[in-house]
C-alpha positions as CSV (number, residue, x, y, z in Angstrom):
1,M,25.9,43.0,42.4
2,A,25.6,44.3,46.0
3,L,22.1,45.2,45.3
4,L,21.3,41.8,43.8
5,S,22.6,40.3,47.2
6,V,20.1,42.5,49.0
7,F,17.3,41.5,46.9
8,Y,18.1,37.9,47.2
9,L,18.9,37.9,51.0
10,P,15.5,36.7,52.2
11,E,15.6,33.8,49.7
12,L,19.3,33.0,50.9
13,D,18.2,33.3,54.4
14,Q,15.4,30.6,54.0
15,K,17.6,28.4,51.9
16,F,20.6,28.1,54.0
17,S,21.0,27.7,57.8
18,C,24.8,27.9,58.2
19,E,26.9,31.0,57.8
20,Y,27.4,32.2,54.2
21,R,31.0,32.0,54.5
22,D,30.8,28.3,55.3
23,L,28.8,27.3,52.3
24,P,30.7,24.4,50.3
25,E,29.4,25.7,46.9
26,P,29.6,29.3,45.5
27,V,26.5,31.6,45.8
28,K,24.8,32.1,42.4
29,L,22.9,35.3,41.9
30,P,21.2,36.1,38.6
31,G,23.4,37.8,36.2
32,C,26.5,37.5,38.2
33,V,29.5,35.3,38.4
34,P,29.2,32.8,41.3
35,L,31.0,34.0,44.4
36,H,32.1,32.6,47.7
37,G,29.8,33.2,50.7
38,S,32.6,35.0,52.4
39,D,32.5,37.6,49.5
40,L,29.1,38.7,50.3
41,I,28.7,42.1,52.0
42,D,30.2,42.2,55.5
43,P,26.9,43.1,57.5
44,I,25.5,39.6,56.7
45,Q,28.5,37.6,57.6
46,D,27.4,37.0,61.2
47,R,23.7,35.7,61.2
48,Q,23.5,35.7,65.0
49,N,24.5,39.4,65.0
50,E,21.7,42.0,65.4
51,C,23.1,43.9,62.3
52,Y,22.1,40.9,60.2
53,K,18.6,40.9,61.5
54,I,18.3,44.6,60.7
55,V,19.7,44.1,57.2
56,L,17.4,41.2,56.6
57,R,14.4,43.3,57.8
58,C,15.3,46.1,55.5
59,C,15.7,43.8,52.5
60,K,12.2,42.5,53.0
61,Q,11.0,46.1,52.8
62,H,12.5,46.7,49.3
63,P,9.4,45.7,47.4
64,L,7.7,48.7,49.0
65,A,10.1,51.1,47.1
66,A,8.8,52.9,44.0
67,G,12.2,52.6,42.6
68,I,15.9,52.3,43.4
69,M,18.8,54.5,41.9
70,V,22.1,52.6,41.5
71,N,25.4,54.4,41.0
72,S,26.5,52.2,38.1
73,F,25.9,51.8,34.4
74,M,24.8,49.3,32.1
75,D,28.0,48.5,30.3
76,L,29.8,47.9,33.6
77,E,27.4,45.3,34.9
78,P,25.1,44.3,32.0
79,G,24.3,40.9,33.6
80,A,23.3,42.2,36.9
81,F,21.1,45.1,35.6
82,K,19.3,42.7,33.0
83,A,18.3,40.5,36.2
84,L,17.5,43.8,38.3
85,M,15.3,45.1,35.5
86,E,13.4,42.0,34.7
87,R,9.9,43.1,36.0
88,G,8.3,40.7,38.6
89,E,6.3,40.6,41.5
90,G,7.8,42.5,44.4
91,K,10.5,44.0,42.2
92,P,10.8,47.7,42.2
93,M,12.2,49.7,39.2
94,V,15.9,50.0,39.1
95,Y,17.5,53.1,37.6
96,P,21.2,53.0,36.6
97,I,22.4,56.6,36.9
98,G,26.0,56.2,37.3
99,P,28.9,56.8,37.3
100,L,28.3,59.8,39.6
101,I,31.4,62.0,39.5
102,K,32.2,65.6,40.6
103,S,32.3,68.2,37.8
104,G,35.6,69.9,36.9
105,S,34.6,73.1,38.5
106,D,33.9,71.4,41.9
107,I,37.1,69.6,42.1
108,V,39.8,71.3,44.5
109,V,43.3,70.1,44.2
110,D,45.4,70.6,47.4
111,E,49.1,70.6,47.6
112,S,49.4,66.9,48.1
113,G,47.1,66.4,44.9
114,A,49.2,68.8,43.0
115,E,52.4,67.0,43.9
116,C,50.7,63.7,42.9
117,L,49.8,65.4,39.4
118,R,53.3,66.5,39.0
119,W,54.7,63.1,39.7
120,L,52.4,61.6,37.1
121,D,53.4,64.1,34.4
122,K,56.9,62.8,34.6
123,Q,56.1,59.2,34.1
124,P,55.8,57.3,30.7
125,R,52.2,57.0,29.4
126,G,50.5,53.9,30.7
127,S,53.4,53.0,33.1
128,V,51.7,53.9,36.4
129,L,49.5,51.1,38.3
130,Y,46.6,52.7,40.2
131,V,45.7,51.0,43.5
132,S,42.6,52.0,45.4
133,F,39.7,50.1,47.0
134,G,37.1,52.8,46.8
135,S,35.9,55.5,49.2
136,G,34.8,52.9,51.7
137,G,37.3,50.0,51.3
138,T,39.8,49.1,54.0
139,L,42.3,46.3,54.6
140,S,43.3,44.5,57.7
141,R,46.9,45.4,59.0
142,E,48.4,42.1,57.8
143,Q,46.9,42.6,54.2
144,L,48.2,46.2,54.1
145,N,51.6,44.9,54.8
146,E,51.5,42.2,52.2
147,L,50.2,44.8,49.6
148,A,53.0,47.2,50.4
149,L,55.6,44.5,50.2
150,G,54.1,43.0,47.0
151,L,54.0,46.4,45.2
152,E,57.6,47.1,46.2
153,M,58.7,43.6,44.9
154,S,56.9,44.1,41.6
155,G,59.3,47.0,40.7
156,Q,56.3,48.9,38.9
157,R,55.4,52.5,39.3
158,F,52.3,52.7,41.3
159,L,49.8,55.4,42.7
160,W,48.3,54.0,45.9
161,V,45.4,55.4,48.0
162,V,46.4,54.3,51.4
163,R,43.9,54.1,54.2
164,S,44.4,53.1,57.9
165,P,43.9,49.3,58.3
166,H,40.7,47.9,60.1
167,E,40.6,44.4,61.4
168,K,36.8,43.8,61.3
169,A,35.3,45.1,58.2
170,A,36.5,45.5,54.6
171,N,34.2,48.4,54.1
172,A,34.8,50.1,57.4
173,T,34.8,53.6,56.2
174,Y,31.3,53.2,54.9
175,F,30.0,52.7,58.4
176,S,32.0,55.8,59.8
177,V,34.8,53.7,61.4
178,Q,37.8,56.0,61.1
179,S,41.2,55.8,62.4
180,I,43.0,58.7,64.0
181,N,46.2,57.3,63.0
182,D,48.2,58.3,60.0
183,P,47.7,55.5,57.5
184,F,51.5,55.7,56.5
185,D,52.2,54.5,60.2
186,F,51.2,51.1,59.3
187,L,53.4,50.7,56.3
188,P,56.5,48.5,56.6
189,K,59.5,50.2,58.0
190,G,61.4,52.1,55.2
191,F,58.7,51.4,52.6
192,L,58.3,55.1,51.8
193,E,61.9,55.8,51.4
194,R,62.5,52.7,49.4
195,T,59.6,53.3,46.8
196,K,59.8,57.2,46.4
197,E,61.2,57.0,42.9
198,V,58.6,54.5,41.5
199,A,55.5,55.3,43.7
200,S,53.2,58.1,44.6
201,R,51.0,57.9,47.7
202,V,47.6,59.7,48.2
203,K,46.9,60.4,51.8
204,V,43.1,60.7,52.6
205,N,41.3,61.9,55.6
206,D,38.7,59.1,56.1
207,E,39.9,56.4,57.1
208,G,41.7,35.4,53.4
209,L,45.1,37.4,52.6
210,V,46.8,37.8,49.2
211,G,50.5,37.3,49.7
212,H,52.9,39.8,48.6
213,K,54.6,37.5,46.1
214,D,51.2,37.0,44.3
215,I,50.5,40.7,44.6
216,A,54.0,41.3,42.8
217,N,53.2,38.9,40.1
218,Y,49.8,40.4,39.6
219,A,51.3,43.9,39.3
220,R,53.9,42.9,36.8
221,G,51.4,40.9,34.8
222,L,48.9,43.8,34.6
223,M,51.9,46.4,33.4
224,E,54.1,44.0,31.4
225,G,52.2,40.9,30.4
226,E,49.7,40.3,27.6
227,E,46.9,39.8,30.0
228,G,47.7,43.4,31.1
229,K,47.1,44.7,27.5
230,L,43.8,43.0,27.5
231,F,42.8,44.5,30.8
232,R,43.8,48.1,29.5
233,S,41.9,47.7,26.5
234,K,38.9,46.7,28.4
235,M,39.4,49.6,30.8
236,K,39.5,51.9,27.7
237,E,36.1,50.4,26.5
238,L,34.6,50.9,29.9
239,K,35.9,54.6,30.1
240,D,34.4,55.4,26.7
241,A,31.2,53.7,27.8
242,A,31.0,55.8,31.0
243,E,31.5,58.9,29.0
244,K,28.8,57.8,26.6
245,T,26.3,56.9,29.3
246,L,26.6,60.3,30.9
247,S,26.1,62.2,27.5
248,L,22.7,64.0,26.6
249,E,21.5,60.8,24.9
250,G,23.3,58.4,27.3
251,W,21.4,55.6,29.3
252,S,22.1,57.0,32.7
253,T,21.2,60.6,31.6
254,K,17.9,59.3,30.4
255,S,17.3,57.1,33.5
256,L,17.8,60.0,35.7
257,A,15.5,62.1,33.8
258,E,12.9,59.4,34.1
259,V,13.2,59.5,37.8
260,T,12.9,63.3,37.8
261,Q,9.6,62.9,35.7
262,L,8.4,60.3,38.2
263,W,9.0,62.7,41.1
264,K,7.3,65.5,39.3
265,R,4.1,63.4,38.6
266,H,4.0,62.4,42.5
267,Q,4.1,66.0,43.5
268,K,1.1,67.0,41.5
């Protein structure tokens, strides 16, 4: 969906004059659910900023690309990929090659990782809620606090990848904005001690609120409610689909092979 927003940014720029976060109606991108303008990527949220102009200029250059590789796969975003792959003037080929993962031989588990695995081995199957916002995702200090209190209030076991908060960008670590502070310093006082029996925290090197009561309800619903069973069933389907797409005859494998052949032809 992020790539689609990039493709259609020049069109959005011409269509609207206000800030996207101030749009009264959701933004509709082909193949995607409607989303609020404030949910578009951070670099385009301030149209007067020089960063916006740079991103817009880059977006206008996308038609010059021979192709674009995407770290995702068809079963995860079928609607978005259908829209991306529809051939048309000024639309480069799109190659889904994900999910990109480290091979088992390349994974090094340090002591904190080993402790995490030992804790997980002691928990009942399917009883731990995993909380992570990706390698680049960050929260504001206030939202981090609400999330911590909500997870504690839920009473559920959880595994949380904690990052230092950032007030300006939700994807701060994608732009090398790192904090020298320990992420745990920003958690509510006494949080680690109170949740040590039900939670495992993963410390990492790189660095609109949802209230804690809502977070607690969401967590309980995911782990105990009927909706949670549907989510887990869907996640199992996506897990199987991800394994299949990376198999020898899988879509992503064939897509990457197609890119390789394209490179070879250009080298001749």
